[in-house]
N, C-alpha and C positions, 0 to 999 in steps of 0.2 A: 451594570451586570457583568459578571465574569463568566465566560464560557470555557469549560474544560472538556475536551473530548477524550475518550478512551478507546484504544484499539489494541486488542490482546489476542492471545491464543489460549486464554484461561478457561473458557467454557462458562458455566453458569454460576459457580460458587465463588471463586476467588475475587472477581471484580468488586464484590460488595464491600470487602474490607478496604480496598483502595478508595471507594466512595466515602466510607466512614472516615478515613484519614483526611480526605479533602474537606469534607463538611465540618470536621472538628476544627480545622484551621480557618476555613472560610465558609460559614453557614449560608452565605448568600450566593455561593457559586452555583451556576447552572451546569449540570453534568450531562453530556450527550454521549451515548454509546454508539460508536461507529460499527464495531464488530468485536465479539469475543469468540468467534468461531473461525478465526484464521487457522489453517492447518498447523498443528504443533511444530514449532521450530522453523516454520517456513518464512524466512525473513523477507524474501522477495514478494511473496503474496501479501504480507503485512504492509510493505512499502507501497504496493499497488493500491491496497484498500485506502490508505491515507491519501495517496496521490489523487485518487479519483474523486475526493470530496473536499480537499482543503480550500480550493478556490471559492467555495460557496459559503465559507464562514467569514464573519466580520473580523476586522483588524482587532488585535488584542486577544484573539482566541489562543488558548494553550492546548496543544495536542500531546497527549501522553500515549506513546506507542511502546508496547512491551511484548515483543517476540524475541526471546532472550535465551537461546541455548547455552550461552556462555556465562550465565548468572553465577556469581561466586568466584569467577576466575579473575584475571588481572585486566579484563577489558574495562574501559572507562565508562562512566555514566556521564551523559552529556546533555546540554541544552543548546538548541540551535534557534537562531532568530533569522527570519526572512519575511519580507513583505508585510511587516507589522504583526506577524504571528509568531508563536513560539512552539517549539517541539522539544519534548523531554523523553529520554529513553536511553537505551544502551548504545554504545558506540560500536555498532556492527553493520552499518550501512542502511539500516531501516529508515532512519529519518531523512536521509539525504535527498532521494528523488522528490518526495513531496515538498521539502523545503526549497529545493532549487527551482521547482515549478513556480514558486512565488517571487523569486528574484535572487539577488546576491545573499549569501549566507554568512552569518557570524556564528562561530562554534565556541562553546564554553564547557570546561570540564567541571562537573559538580564536585564540590568539596564536602565530604561526608561530615566533617566537623561542623559545617554550617547548618546541619539538620539536627533536630532533637529526637531523642528516642533510640531504642535498640535497633540495630540493622541486622536483619537475618541474612545468612549467606545464600538463602534459596528463594527469597521473595523481595527482590529490590523494587518490584512494582508497588508494593505496599509501603516499604520502609525508606525508599530513596525517591523514586519518580513521582509518586502521589504527593508527598509533602513538598517536594521542590516545585511542582506545578501549583500547589495551593498557595505557597509563599509568593510566587510570582503573581498569582491572581489577586493578592491583597495589596499589590503595589510595591512589594519589597524589591530592592535593586538586585539585579542578577549577580552583581559582583559580591554581594553578601553571602551567596551560597555557591558561587562558581568562579573560575578564573578562565580568561580567554585562552584559547589554544589554536594552533595552526595544524595540529595533527589529529586526524580522524579517519575512520574507515570509509572509503568511497564506494558507492554503488550506483549503477544506473541500469536502464533497460536495454542496453545495446546488445550486439551479438547476433543480429538477424542478417539475412542476405537475400537480395532480390535479383535474380538473374533473368535471362531471356525466357528460359523454359521452366524455371522452378523458383520456389520461395523456401527459405529455411528460417525457422522461427522457434522461439521457446514459449511454452505456456507459462504465463505469469500469474494467472488467476482463473479458477473455475467458479462461476457465480452459482447462486442457488437454483438457477434455471438449468444449469448444466452447460451454459455457454462457455466456450473455450476462448479466453482472452489472451492474445499473444503480446509479445514485446515490440511489435512493429507499429510505430505511429501511423495513424490513419492517413495523414497527408503524404507519407512516403509511399504507401500503397497506391493511393489515387494519382500520385505523380507518375507512377510506372505502369499502372494497369487500369484500364477503363471499366466503368460499371457496365455489366453485361458480359464480361469475360468469363469463360468457363474454366474452372479450376478442378483439380482432383486431389483426393487424399485417401490413402488406403484402398485404392481401387474404386472409390466412389466419386462421382462428379457433383459439382455444386457451382452455381453462378455467383458472381460478385454483384450484389444488389444493394439497394439503399434501405430496405426494410425486411423484417422477418417474414411478413405476410406475402412477400413477392414469390414465395414458393408454396406448394401445397403442404398440408399437414403431414408431419413426420419427415419432410424432406430437408436435406442439408442446404445451408445457405452461408455464404461468406459476406461480411459487411464491416463497416466501421461503426462501432458501438457508440453510445452516448458518452462514454469515457474517453473517446478519441483514439482508440486503438483498434487494430484489425482483429476481428474475432470470427469464429466459426460457430454456428448455431444449428439447431434443428427446430423448425417451426412446431411449437407446442410439444417439444420433446427435449431430450438431453444429448447434446453432441458429445459430451464427455463420456457418457455411458456407451453411446453407439461406437465411438472410435477408440474407447479404452485409453483415453488420455487424461492425465491429471496435472496438477501444478508441478512445474519444473520439467515436464516432458518436452522432448524435442520433436519437431515435425518437419517433414519435407512435403511441400505442396506443389503439384504439377500445374503448369499453365497450359491448358489444352487448346484454347483458341483465344484470340484477342479481338474485341469488337472495334 
């Protein structure tokens, strides 16, 4: 069984043609939709969506990621191999954090001549990335459709700061519950701040706890989510709506007291 996942900012219509291309090449492929509601052109959010799930897929899985504001430009189309899994998409940093989570990476530049059919200048998800993934799923050697490269766009989730009295972070993803997921790894927070510490943001206080239900309904809480990153949530509500923070936003969190 060949598993191919799709992560895009395409919404409800355009992924269907990608699936049609894949199934035309490999009718036995199993296609898994990770998300097609990544905010448009939000590369970091797309990288986080992939990062949060790839470790749960079996070896041999092929992940197609298409958040591609540079489509039609001179940016490369790449394939990344890591930890026995494959990543196919644009060379804009999207694929690097989830691939590096699995181990050392190998990067290949897709050779368009190795693919069949017309290539649109505006829909590489359908015309380059979907067929490349499908060919890999049939056992085709990667070097038949790509060449190894050492040059690629790098991206990670760095750029946070934890000081004695404050925390600075970036919002990498707001999930469907309105939880604000930051770029700070959970272990970094817990190394510096104990559970029970009172924090503040935008004039509102919140405790650092282990669960959402540690506070009353509608109250703010900070915790390390199941994805392994520091997040801010509202018990049965939306922290994003309450704090008016979205993907890519920066935040400064005060440390009010330490347990």
